[in-house]
Each structure stands twice: as structure tokens, then as C-alpha cells.
All heavy atoms as TSV, in Angstrom:
chain	resi	resn	atom	element	x	y	z
A	1	MET	N	N	0.841	-1.179	0.000
A	1	MET	CA	C	0.000	0.000	0.000
A	1	MET	C	C	0.884	1.240	0.000
A	1	MET	O	O	1.854	1.329	0.721
A	1	MET	CB	C	-0.904	-0.014	1.245
A	1	MET	CG	C	-1.747	1.224	1.343
A	1	MET	SD	S	-3.103	1.176	2.531
A	1	MET	CE	C	-2.316	0.856	4.064
A	2	SER	N	N	0.537	2.213	-0.812
A	2	SER	CA	C	1.301	3.444	-0.951
A	2	SER	C	C	0.693	4.550	-0.092
A	2	SER	O	O	-0.518	4.699	-0.026
A	2	SER	CB	C	1.294	3.867	-2.417
A	2	SER	OG	O	1.947	5.095	-2.560
A	3	THR	N	N	1.547	5.316	0.582
A	3	THR	CA	C	1.087	6.421	1.401
A	3	THR	C	C	1.422	7.724	0.695
A	3	THR	O	O	2.556	7.929	0.266
A	3	THR	CB	C	1.773	6.398	2.780
A	3	THR	OG1	O	1.469	5.155	3.407
A	3	THR	CG2	C	1.284	7.533	3.642
A	4	LYS	N	N	0.452	8.599	0.567
A	4	LYS	CA	C	0.641	9.896	-0.081
A	4	LYS	C	C	0.218	11.001	0.874
A	4	LYS	O	O	-0.730	10.856	1.625
A	4	LYS	CB	C	-0.217	10.019	-1.344
A	4	LYS	CG	C	0.027	8.953	-2.365
A	4	LYS	CD	C	1.337	9.160	-3.058
A	4	LYS	CE	C	1.497	8.092	-4.136
A	4	LYS	NZ	N	2.757	8.091	-4.748
A	5	ARG	N	N	0.926	12.107	0.821
A	5	ARG	CA	C	0.571	13.279	1.602
A	5	ARG	C	C	0.058	14.336	0.629
A	5	ARG	O	O	0.662	14.571	-0.406
A	5	ARG	CB	C	1.789	13.814	2.343
A	5	ARG	CG	C	1.490	15.044	3.128
A	5	ARG	CD	C	2.754	15.588	3.769
A	5	ARG	NE	N	2.502	16.908	4.272
A	5	ARG	CZ	C	2.719	17.277	5.507
A	5	ARG	NH1	N	3.227	16.421	6.367
A	5	ARG	NH2	N	2.462	18.498	5.895
A	6	VAL	N	N	-1.055	14.956	0.973
A	6	VAL	CA	C	-1.662	15.961	0.121
A	6	VAL	C	C	-1.887	17.223	0.929
A	6	VAL	O	O	-2.349	17.160	2.066
A	6	VAL	CB	C	-3.019	15.460	-0.433
A	6	VAL	CG1	C	-3.689	16.534	-1.275
A	6	VAL	CG2	C	-2.834	14.177	-1.219
A	7	GLU	N	N	-1.528	18.374	0.359
A	7	GLU	CA	C	-1.788	19.667	0.992
A	7	GLU	C	C	-2.720	20.459	0.101
A	7	GLU	O	O	-2.684	20.334	-1.115
A	7	GLU	CB	C	-0.494	20.478	1.145
A	7	GLU	CG	C	0.427	19.964	2.192
A	7	GLU	CD	C	1.626	20.896	2.379
A	7	GLU	OE1	O	1.692	21.952	1.721
A	7	GLU	OE2	O	2.492	20.550	3.176
A	8	GLY	N	N	-3.532	21.290	0.711
A	8	GLY	CA	C	-4.416	22.144	-0.066
A	8	GLY	C	C	-4.768	23.388	0.719
A	8	GLY	O	O	-4.566	23.461	1.931
A	9	GLU	N	N	-5.274	24.348	0.015
A	9	GLU	CA	C	-5.708	25.598	0.627
A	9	GLU	C	C	-7.044	25.953	-0.005
A	9	GLU	O	O	-7.189	25.900	-1.228
A	9	GLU	CB	C	-4.675	26.685	0.330
A	9	GLU	CG	C	-4.966	28.001	0.984
A	9	GLU	CD	C	-3.872	29.013	0.711
A	9	GLU	OE1	O	-2.684	28.637	0.627
A	9	GLU	OE2	O	-4.226	30.193	0.582
A	10	ILE	N	N	-8.029	26.263	0.820
A	10	ILE	CA	C	-9.350	26.591	0.300
A	10	ILE	C	C	-9.843	27.901	0.889
A	10	ILE	O	O	-9.455	28.292	1.984
A	10	ILE	CB	C	-10.379	25.473	0.582
A	10	ILE	CG1	C	-10.508	25.214	2.079
A	10	ILE	CG2	C	-10.019	24.207	-0.148
A	10	ILE	CD1	C	-11.614	24.251	2.434
A	11	GLN	N	N	-10.673	28.573	0.127
A	11	GLN	CA	C	-11.342	29.790	0.568
A	11	GLN	C	C	-12.795	29.691	0.143
A	11	GLN	O	O	-13.105	29.053	-0.852
A	11	GLN	CB	C	-10.738	31.025	-0.087
A	11	GLN	CG	C	-9.302	31.281	0.237
A	11	GLN	CD	C	-8.819	32.549	-0.447
A	11	GLN	OE1	O	-9.457	33.579	-0.358
A	11	GLN	NE2	N	-7.700	32.449	-1.142
A	12	GLY	N	N	-13.667	30.348	0.870
A	12	GLY	CA	C	-15.070	30.361	0.469
A	12	GLY	C	C	-15.980	30.638	1.639
A	12	GLY	O	O	-15.537	30.957	2.749
A	13	GLU	N	N	-17.263	30.515	1.367
A	13	GLU	CA	C	-18.266	30.693	2.410
A	13	GLU	C	C	-18.061	29.625	3.482
A	13	GLU	O	O	-17.701	28.481	3.175
A	13	GLU	CB	C	-19.670	30.569	1.822
A	13	GLU	CG	C	-19.996	31.621	0.776
A	13	GLU	CD	C	-20.055	33.020	1.360
A	13	GLU	OE1	O	-20.513	33.175	2.506
A	13	GLU	OE2	O	-19.619	33.960	0.667
A	14	GLU	N	N	-18.290	29.984	4.728
A	14	GLU	CA	C	-18.027	29.085	5.853
A	14	GLU	C	C	-18.712	27.730	5.693
A	14	GLU	O	O	-18.098	26.681	5.905
A	14	GLU	CB	C	-18.462	29.740	7.161
A	14	GLU	CG	C	-18.132	28.909	8.378
A	14	GLU	CD	C	-18.485	29.607	9.695
A	14	GLU	OE1	O	-18.843	30.796	9.674
A	14	GLU	OE2	O	-18.391	28.941	10.721
A	15	GLU	N	N	-19.964	27.714	5.299
A	15	GLU	CA	C	-20.708	26.457	5.170
A	15	GLU	C	C	-20.142	25.597	4.034
A	15	GLU	O	O	-20.040	24.377	4.165
A	15	GLU	CB	C	-22.195	26.747	4.929
A	15	GLU	CG	C	-23.082	25.553	5.152
A	15	GLU	CD	C	-22.988	24.959	6.556
A	15	GLU	OE1	O	-22.805	25.704	7.541
A	15	GLU	OE2	O	-23.097	23.721	6.670
A	16	THR	N	N	-19.743	26.217	2.947
A	16	THR	CA	C	-19.159	25.494	1.817
A	16	THR	C	C	-17.825	24.868	2.213
A	16	THR	O	O	-17.555	23.707	1.896
A	16	THR	CB	C	-18.960	26.441	0.617
A	16	THR	OG1	O	-20.208	27.041	0.291
A	16	THR	CG2	C	-18.410	25.708	-0.588
A	17	VAL	N	N	-16.996	25.625	2.911
A	17	VAL	CA	C	-15.706	25.118	3.375
A	17	VAL	C	C	-15.920	23.958	4.338
A	17	VAL	O	O	-15.251	22.921	4.252
A	17	VAL	CB	C	-14.865	26.240	4.029
A	17	VAL	CG1	C	-13.636	25.672	4.717
A	17	VAL	CG2	C	-14.469	27.290	2.999
A	18	LYS	N	N	-16.877	24.094	5.226
A	18	LYS	CA	C	-17.182	23.034	6.205
A	18	LYS	C	C	-17.577	21.730	5.492
A	18	LYS	O	O	-17.097	20.654	5.850
A	18	LYS	CB	C	-18.309	23.508	7.118
A	18	LYS	CG	C	-18.606	22.621	8.265
A	18	LYS	CD	C	-19.681	23.262	9.147
A	18	LYS	CE	C	-20.009	22.433	10.343
A	18	LYS	NZ	N	-21.030	23.060	11.189
A	19	LYS	N	N	-18.422	21.830	4.475
A	19	LYS	CA	C	-18.841	20.642	3.727
A	19	LYS	C	C	-17.663	19.992	3.003
A	19	LYS	O	O	-17.533	18.773	2.988
A	19	LYS	CB	C	-19.930	21.006	2.721
A	19	LYS	CG	C	-21.268	21.271	3.355
A	19	LYS	CD	C	-22.293	21.659	2.310
A	19	LYS	CE	C	-23.624	22.017	2.958
A	19	LYS	NZ	N	-24.617	22.437	1.956
A	20	LEU	N	N	-16.807	20.814	2.400
A	20	LEU	CA	C	-15.638	20.271	1.705
A	20	LEU	C	C	-14.718	19.543	2.680
A	20	LEU	O	O	-14.232	18.445	2.396
A	20	LEU	CB	C	-14.875	21.375	0.980
A	20	LEU	CG	C	-13.596	20.916	0.265
A	20	LEU	CD1	C	-13.895	19.862	-0.794
A	20	LEU	CD2	C	-12.865	22.090	-0.336
A	21	LEU	N	N	-14.490	20.122	3.851
A	21	LEU	CA	C	-13.622	19.478	4.843
A	21	LEU	C	C	-14.190	18.141	5.295
A	21	LEU	O	O	-13.449	17.187	5.521
A	21	LEU	CB	C	-13.397	20.406	6.034
A	21	LEU	CG	C	-12.521	21.631	5.751
A	21	LEU	CD1	C	-12.503	22.562	6.956
A	21	LEU	CD2	C	-11.116	21.236	5.359
A	22	GLN	N	N	-15.507	18.042	5.411
A	22	GLN	CA	C	-16.131	16.770	5.776
A	22	GLN	C	C	-15.879	15.721	4.696
A	22	GLN	O	O	-15.586	14.561	4.997
A	22	GLN	CB	C	-17.635	16.960	5.998
A	22	GLN	CG	C	-17.966	17.723	7.250
A	22	GLN	CD	C	-19.439	18.078	7.353
A	22	GLN	OE1	O	-20.175	18.026	6.373
A	22	GLN	NE2	N	-19.870	18.448	8.546
A	23	GLN	N	N	-15.979	16.129	3.437
A	23	GLN	CA	C	-15.729	15.197	2.332
A	23	GLN	C	C	-14.264	14.781	2.285
A	23	GLN	O	O	-13.955	13.619	2.029
A	23	GLN	CB	C	-16.144	15.822	1.009
A	23	GLN	CG	C	-17.632	16.005	0.877
A	23	GLN	CD	C	-18.014	16.750	-0.391
A	23	GLN	OE1	O	-17.166	17.161	-1.169
A	23	GLN	NE2	N	-19.309	16.917	-0.595
A	24	LEU	N	N	-13.366	15.734	2.529
A	24	LEU	CA	C	-11.939	15.410	2.525
A	24	LEU	C	C	-11.584	14.434	3.639
A	24	LEU	O	O	-10.723	13.572	3.472
A	24	LEU	CB	C	-11.101	16.679	2.676
A	24	LEU	CG	C	-11.108	17.633	1.494
A	24	LEU	CD1	C	-10.361	18.905	1.853
A	24	LEU	CD2	C	-10.512	16.983	0.263
A	25	ASP	N	N	-12.234	14.564	4.771
A	25	ASP	CA	C	-11.963	13.677	5.899
A	25	ASP	C	C	-12.341	12.236	5.571
A	25	ASP	O	O	-11.723	11.300	6.056
A	25	ASP	CB	C	-12.709	14.171	7.136
A	25	ASP	CG	C	-12.125	13.640	8.425
A	25	ASP	OD1	O	-10.917	13.348	8.460
A	25	ASP	OD2	O	-12.874	13.519	9.416
A	26	LYS	N	N	-13.337	12.045	4.722
A	26	LYS	CA	C	-13.727	10.704	4.279
A	26	LYS	C	C	-12.786	10.194	3.192
A	26	LYS	O	O	-12.442	9.023	3.157
A	26	LYS	CB	C	-15.148	10.720	3.717
A	26	LYS	CG	C	-16.223	10.965	4.725
A	26	LYS	CD	C	-17.557	10.964	4.044
A	26	LYS	CE	C	-18.651	11.441	4.962
A	26	LYS	NZ	N	-19.943	11.540	4.270
A	27	GLY	N	N	-12.422	11.074	2.281
A	27	GLY	CA	C	-11.566	10.683	1.166
A	27	GLY	C	C	-12.352	9.986	0.075
A	27	GLY	O	O	-13.525	9.670	0.234
A	28	PRO	N	N	-11.704	9.708	-1.055
A	28	PRO	CA	C	-12.359	8.988	-2.145
A	28	PRO	C	C	-12.656	7.541	-1.759
A	28	PRO	O	O	-12.113	7.027	-0.768
A	28	PRO	CB	C	-11.353	9.047	-3.288
A	28	PRO	CG	C	-10.207	9.837	-2.821
A	28	PRO	CD	C	-10.381	10.159	-1.388
A	29	ARG	N	N	-13.445	6.887	-2.549
A	29	ARG	CA	C	-13.937	5.536	-2.248
A	29	ARG	C	C	-12.829	4.529	-1.942
A	29	ARG	O	O	-12.939	3.754	-1.011
A	29	ARG	CB	C	-14.766	5.053	-3.437
A	29	ARG	CG	C	-15.473	3.771	-3.197
A	29	ARG	CD	C	-16.503	3.515	-4.262
A	29	ARG	NE	N	-15.982	3.748	-5.603
A	29	ARG	CZ	C	-15.921	2.828	-6.536
A	29	ARG	NH1	N	-16.344	1.621	-6.293
A	29	ARG	NH2	N	-15.440	3.109	-7.720
A	30	MET	N	N	-11.752	4.531	-2.682
A	30	MET	CA	C	-10.700	3.531	-2.486
A	30	MET	C	C	-9.545	4.041	-1.621
A	30	MET	O	O	-8.489	3.423	-1.557
A	30	MET	CB	C	-10.160	3.072	-3.845
A	30	MET	CG	C	-11.203	2.399	-4.714
A	30	MET	SD	S	-11.872	0.905	-3.970
A	30	MET	CE	C	-10.505	-0.198	-4.191
A	31	ALA	N	N	-9.740	5.174	-0.942
A	31	ALA	CA	C	-8.669	5.750	-0.119
A	31	ALA	C	C	-8.945	5.529	1.361
A	31	ALA	O	O	-10.068	5.238	1.761
A	31	ALA	CB	C	-8.551	7.248	-0.391
A	32	HIS	N	N	-7.907	5.667	2.146
A	32	HIS	CA	C	-8.019	5.586	3.602
A	32	HIS	C	C	-7.345	6.842	4.166
A	32	HIS	O	O	-6.118	6.948	4.141
A	32	HIS	CB	C	-7.338	4.327	4.116
A	32	HIS	CG	C	-7.324	4.224	5.604
A	32	HIS	ND1	N	-8.455	3.937	6.330
A	32	HIS	CD2	C	-6.330	4.401	6.495
A	32	HIS	CE1	C	-8.132	3.928	7.616
A	32	HIS	NE2	N	-6.856	4.210	7.730
A	33	VAL	N	N	-8.167	7.786	4.627
A	33	VAL	CA	C	-7.622	9.025	5.182
A	33	VAL	C	C	-7.215	8.761	6.617
A	33	VAL	O	O	-8.021	8.334	7.443
A	33	VAL	CB	C	-8.664	10.171	5.122
A	33	VAL	CG1	C	-8.128	11.433	5.777
A	33	VAL	CG2	C	-9.062	10.437	3.679
A	34	VAL	N	N	-5.942	8.985	6.917
A	34	VAL	CA	C	-5.415	8.727	8.251
A	34	VAL	C	C	-5.602	9.946	9.145
A	34	VAL	O	O	-6.009	9.823	10.291
A	34	VAL	CB	C	-3.917	8.341	8.186
A	34	VAL	CG1	C	-3.341	8.162	9.568
A	34	VAL	CG2	C	-3.736	7.089	7.351
A	35	LYS	N	N	-5.301	11.121	8.605
A	35	LYS	CA	C	-5.381	12.329	9.432
A	35	LYS	C	C	-5.652	13.532	8.543
A	35	LYS	O	O	-5.097	13.643	7.456
A	35	LYS	CB	C	-4.069	12.520	10.181
A	35	LYS	CG	C	-4.035	13.738	11.081
A	35	LYS	CD	C	-2.832	13.782	12.013
A	35	LYS	CE	C	-1.511	13.788	11.326
A	35	LYS	NZ	N	-0.375	14.068	12.212
A	36	LEU	N	N	-6.512	14.422	9.020
A	36	LEU	CA	C	-6.782	15.676	8.329
A	36	LEU	C	C	-6.403	16.803	9.278
A	36	LEU	O	O	-6.963	16.912	10.366
A	36	LEU	CB	C	-8.262	15.779	7.955
A	36	LEU	CG	C	-8.714	17.046	7.243
A	36	LEU	CD1	C	-8.020	17.173	5.886
A	36	LEU	CD2	C	-10.216	17.064	7.070
A	37	GLU	N	N	-5.402	17.579	8.900
A	37	GLU	CA	C	-4.958	18.703	9.723
A	37	GLU	C	C	-5.494	19.988	9.129
A	37	GLU	O	O	-5.462	20.170	7.917
A	37	GLU	CB	C	-3.432	18.773	9.776
A	37	GLU	CG	C	-2.796	17.594	10.464
A	37	GLU	CD	C	-1.280	17.691	10.484
A	37	GLU	OE1	O	-0.734	18.796	10.262
A	37	GLU	OE2	O	-0.649	16.657	10.715
A	38	LYS	N	N	-5.980	20.893	9.980
A	38	LYS	CA	C	-6.531	22.159	9.515
A	38	LYS	C	C	-5.901	23.300	10.298
A	38	LYS	O	O	-5.593	23.151	11.476
A	38	LYS	CB	C	-8.043	22.193	9.727
A	38	LYS	CG	C	-8.788	21.080	9.012
A	38	LYS	CD	C	-10.211	21.022	9.470
A	38	LYS	CE	C	-10.277	19.899	10.474
A	38	LYS	NZ	N	-11.559	19.532	10.941
A	39	LYS	N	N	-5.686	24.428	9.606
A	39	LYS	CA	C	-5.257	25.629	10.306
A	39	LYS	C	C	-5.763	26.843	9.541
A	39	LYS	O	O	-5.917	26.808	8.319
A	39	LYS	CB	C	-3.746	25.683	10.485
A	39	LYS	CG	C	-2.926	25.805	9.231
A	39	LYS	CD	C	-1.439	25.862	9.578
A	39	LYS	CE	C	-0.580	25.805	8.340
A	39	LYS	NZ	N	0.834	25.839	8.650
A	40	GLU	N	N	-6.069	27.892	10.281
A	40	GLU	CA	C	-6.558	29.131	9.693
A	40	GLU	C	C	-5.397	29.924	9.109
A	40	GLU	O	O	-4.339	30.031	9.730
A	40	GLU	CB	C	-7.250	29.986	10.762
A	40	GLU	CG	C	-8.500	29.376	11.327
A	40	GLU	CD	C	-9.710	29.582	10.426
A	40	GLU	OE1	O	-9.764	30.603	9.717
A	40	GLU	OE2	O	-10.583	28.698	10.436
A	41	LEU	N	N	-5.584	30.455	7.927
A	41	LEU	CA	C	-4.594	31.310	7.273
A	41	LEU	C	C	-5.275	32.620	6.890
A	41	LEU	O	O	-6.436	32.626	6.512
A	41	LEU	CB	C	-4.051	30.655	6.001
A	41	LEU	CG	C	-3.351	29.320	6.144
A	41	LEU	CD1	C	-3.042	28.754	4.762
A	41	LEU	CD2	C	-2.063	29.489	6.926
A	42	GLU	N	N	-4.537	33.689	6.972
A	42	GLU	CA	C	-5.058	34.973	6.516
A	42	GLU	C	C	-4.988	35.007	4.989
A	42	GLU	O	O	-3.975	34.621	4.418
A	42	GLU	CB	C	-4.228	36.124	7.097
A	42	GLU	CG	C	-4.403	36.314	8.589
A	42	GLU	CD	C	-5.822	36.708	8.964
A	42	GLU	OE1	O	-6.435	37.524	8.238
A	42	GLU	OE2	O	-6.329	36.188	9.970
A	43	PRO	N	N	-6.058	35.456	4.336
A	43	PRO	CA	C	-6.011	35.566	2.873
A	43	PRO	C	C	-4.936	36.560	2.450
A	43	PRO	O	O	-4.699	37.550	3.132
A	43	PRO	CB	C	-7.397	36.098	2.490
A	43	PRO	CG	C	-8.246	35.896	3.688
A	43	PRO	CD	C	-7.342	35.870	4.868
A	44	ARG	N	N	-4.277	36.259	1.361
A	44	ARG	CA	C	-3.267	37.169	0.820
A	44	ARG	C	C	-3.945	38.170	-0.096
A	44	ARG	O	O	-4.825	37.812	-0.881
A	44	ARG	CB	C	-2.223	36.398	0.028
A	44	ARG	CG	C	-1.349	35.553	0.887
A	44	ARG	CD	C	-0.352	34.864	0.003
A	44	ARG	NE	N	0.665	34.234	0.815
A	44	ARG	CZ	C	1.787	33.770	0.329
A	44	ARG	NH1	N	2.043	33.853	-0.953
A	44	ARG	NH2	N	2.665	33.205	1.119
A	45	GLU	N	N	-3.515	39.382	-0.012
A	45	GLU	CA	C	-4.050	40.440	-0.860
A	45	GLU	C	C	-3.808	40.104	-2.330
A	45	GLU	O	O	-2.711	39.700	-2.713
A	45	GLU	CB	C	-3.368	41.762	-0.514
A	45	GLU	CG	C	-3.967	42.967	-1.199
A	45	GLU	CD	C	-5.359	43.310	-0.713
A	45	GLU	OE1	O	-5.631	43.125	0.486
A	45	GLU	OE2	O	-6.169	43.755	-1.533
A	46	GLY	N	N	-4.842	40.226	-3.144
A	46	GLY	CA	C	-4.696	40.034	-4.576
A	46	GLY	C	C	-4.645	38.592	-5.051
A	46	GLY	O	O	-4.331	38.353	-6.210
A	47	GLU	N	N	-4.940	37.626	-4.182
A	47	GLU	CA	C	-4.937	36.235	-4.646
A	47	GLU	C	C	-5.996	36.067	-5.735
A	47	GLU	O	O	-7.152	36.386	-5.526
A	47	GLU	CB	C	-5.227	35.270	-3.498
A	47	GLU	CG	C	-4.055	35.010	-2.616
A	47	GLU	CD	C	-4.321	33.934	-1.580
A	47	GLU	OE1	O	-5.452	33.809	-1.107
A	47	GLU	OE2	O	-3.374	33.236	-1.236
A	48	ASP	N	N	-5.579	35.572	-6.889
A	48	ASP	CA	C	-6.535	35.403	-7.976
A	48	ASP	C	C	-6.251	34.153	-8.812
A	48	ASP	O	O	-6.731	34.021	-9.920
A	48	ASP	CB	C	-6.547	36.637	-8.872
A	48	ASP	CG	C	-5.188	36.895	-9.511
A	48	ASP	OD1	O	-4.239	36.151	-9.249
A	48	ASP	OD2	O	-5.100	37.861	-10.294
A	49	HIS	N	N	-5.439	33.238	-8.293
A	49	HIS	CA	C	-5.109	32.028	-9.032
A	49	HIS	C	C	-4.708	30.927	-8.062
A	49	HIS	O	O	-4.641	31.153	-6.865
A	49	HIS	CB	C	-3.972	32.297	-10.012
A	49	HIS	CG	C	-2.666	32.584	-9.320
A	49	HIS	ND1	N	-2.383	33.794	-8.759
A	49	HIS	CD2	C	-1.588	31.810	-9.080
A	49	HIS	CE1	C	-1.176	33.755	-8.202
A	49	HIS	NE2	N	-0.675	32.558	-8.392
A	50	PHE	N	N	-4.461	29.763	-8.588
A	50	PHE	CA	C	-3.933	28.679	-7.771
A	50	PHE	C	C	-2.814	28.000	-8.531
A	50	PHE	O	O	-2.649	28.180	-9.730
A	50	PHE	CB	C	-5.026	27.670	-7.391
A	50	PHE	CG	C	-5.487	26.811	-8.538
A	50	PHE	CD1	C	-4.911	25.573	-8.752
A	50	PHE	CD2	C	-6.494	27.231	-9.379
A	50	PHE	CE1	C	-5.330	24.779	-9.802
A	50	PHE	CE2	C	-6.921	26.441	-10.426
A	50	PHE	CZ	C	-6.342	25.213	-10.635
A	51	SER	N	N	-2.032	27.225	-7.813
A	51	SER	CA	C	-0.978	26.452	-8.454
A	51	SER	C	C	-0.905	25.086	-7.799
A	51	SER	O	O	-1.369	24.904	-6.678
A	51	SER	CB	C	0.369	27.177	-8.343
A	51	SER	OG	O	0.716	27.360	-7.008
A	52	VAL	N	N	-0.329	24.151	-8.498
A	52	VAL	CA	C	-0.150	22.800	-7.986
A	52	VAL	C	C	1.343	22.581	-7.814
A	52	VAL	O	O	2.119	22.816	-8.734
A	52	VAL	CB	C	-0.748	21.758	-8.954
A	52	VAL	CG1	C	-0.496	20.352	-8.437
A	52	VAL	CG2	C	-2.227	22.019	-9.174
A	53	MET	N	N	1.743	22.162	-6.593
A	53	MET	CA	C	3.155	21.931	-6.301
A	53	MET	C	C	3.305	20.595	-5.602
A	53	MET	O	O	2.375	20.127	-4.958
A	53	MET	CB	C	3.685	23.016	-5.355
A	53	MET	CG	C	3.598	24.413	-5.879
A	53	MET	SD	S	4.221	25.616	-4.679
A	53	MET	CE	C	2.910	25.624	-3.478
A	54	ARG	N	N	4.474	20.015	-5.714
A	54	ARG	CA	C	4.776	18.839	-4.906
A	54	ARG	C	C	4.870	19.295	-3.451
A	54	ARG	O	O	5.246	20.432	-3.184
A	54	ARG	CB	C	6.098	18.211	-5.336
A	54	ARG	CG	C	6.067	17.646	-6.720
A	54	ARG	CD	C	7.380	16.915	-6.989
A	54	ARG	NE	N	7.420	16.383	-8.320
A	54	ARG	CZ	C	6.844	15.232	-8.683
A	54	ARG	NH1	N	6.184	14.529	-7.794
A	54	ARG	NH2	N	6.923	14.820	-9.932
A	55	THR	N	N	4.549	18.426	-2.507
A	55	THR	CA	C	4.555	18.792	-1.100
A	55	THR	C	C	5.899	19.370	-0.674
A	55	THR	O	O	5.952	20.339	0.059
A	55	THR	CB	C	4.199	17.578	-0.214
A	55	THR	OG1	O	2.916	17.109	-0.622
A	55	THR	CG2	C	4.142	17.955	1.244
A	56	MET	N	N	6.998	18.828	-1.156
A	56	MET	CA	C	8.312	19.322	-0.752
A	56	MET	C	C	8.550	20.752	-1.238
A	56	MET	O	O	9.440	21.434	-0.746
A	56	MET	CB	C	9.425	18.405	-1.253
A	56	MET	CG	C	9.556	18.330	-2.725
A	56	MET	SD	S	10.780	17.063	-3.119
A	56	MET	CE	C	11.033	17.407	-4.837
A	57	GLU	N	N	7.756	21.260	-2.190
A	57	GLU	CA	C	7.893	22.628	-2.670
A	57	GLU	C	C	6.975	23.590	-1.930
A	57	GLU	O	O	6.999	24.774	-2.177
A	57	GLU	CB	C	7.548	22.680	-4.169
A	57	GLU	CG	C	8.481	21.850	-5.034
A	57	GLU	CD	C	7.973	21.721	-6.450
A	57	GLU	OE1	O	6.798	22.041	-6.702
A	57	GLU	OE2	O	8.743	21.287	-7.309
A	58	SER	N	N	6.171	23.077	-1.035
A	58	SER	CA	C	5.192	23.896	-0.327
A	58	SER	C	C	5.867	24.929	0.554
A	58	SER	O	O	6.966	24.748	1.031
A	58	SER	CB	C	4.309	22.992	0.544
A	58	SER	OG	O	3.477	23.764	1.370
A	59	ARG	N	N	5.153	26.015	0.811
A	59	ARG	CA	C	5.686	27.051	1.695
A	59	ARG	C	C	5.325	26.779	3.158
A	59	ARG	O	O	5.680	27.532	4.030
A	59	ARG	CB	C	5.157	28.419	1.272
A	59	ARG	CG	C	3.667	28.550	1.382
A	59	ARG	CD	C	3.219	29.868	0.777
A	59	ARG	NE	N	1.773	29.863	0.658
A	59	ARG	CZ	C	0.976	30.715	1.261
A	59	ARG	NH1	N	1.469	31.660	2.018
A	59	ARG	NH2	N	-0.321	30.635	1.108
A	60	TYR	N	N	4.622	25.674	3.423
A	60	TYR	CA	C	4.201	25.348	4.779
A	60	TYR	C	C	5.095	24.268	5.363
A	60	TYR	O	O	5.405	23.287	4.700
A	60	TYR	CB	C	2.739	24.887	4.806
A	60	TYR	CG	C	1.825	25.920	4.216
A	60	TYR	CD1	C	1.248	25.735	2.977
A	60	TYR	CD2	C	1.583	27.106	4.897
A	60	TYR	CE1	C	0.421	26.691	2.424
A	60	TYR	CE2	C	0.768	28.081	4.352
A	60	TYR	CZ	C	0.194	27.865	3.116
A	60	TYR	OH	O	-0.611	28.822	2.571
A	61	ALA	N	N	5.462	24.454	6.623
A	61	ALA	CA	C	6.295	23.462	7.308
A	61	ALA	C	C	5.450	22.254	7.686
A	61	ALA	O	O	4.276	22.393	7.998
A	61	ALA	CB	C	6.922	24.068	8.540
A	62	SER	N	N	6.030	21.097	7.649
A	62	SER	CA	C	5.321	19.865	8.026
A	62	SER	C	C	5.118	19.805	9.514
A	62	SER	O	O	5.863	20.310	10.287
A	62	SER	CB	C	6.105	18.655	7.588
A	62	SER	OG	O	6.247	18.658	6.198
């Protein structure tokens, strides 16, 4: 079995974010989510896009 670490950042209405986090905690049908960590971040001024990076390229410490 392969273990993968995934990071993400979401913004939106509180109820929408809450629903997404519930779905992420379950994971896809064939996955086994071990742990979901959450932390509040201040929005950055002018954010208007997203990017995909490998976890080791992330700006967040493990």
C-alpha cells in the first residue's frame, strides 16, 4: 500500500468550506484518510489564481 501526503488551501463561504472538509476527511472511495490537519490562514491580498506543487515545494512546514 502506498502512502501519499496531500496539501491544499481553500477559501469560500463558511458552510461550503465546512462541507468540503467533511468530504476530505472521508476521502475517495478507495482511499483511507489517516489524518486531516486544519489551520486558519489569513487571505493574501490580490490572490486570484492557484498552483499545484509537490509537497516538498510547499511554503508550509510539516
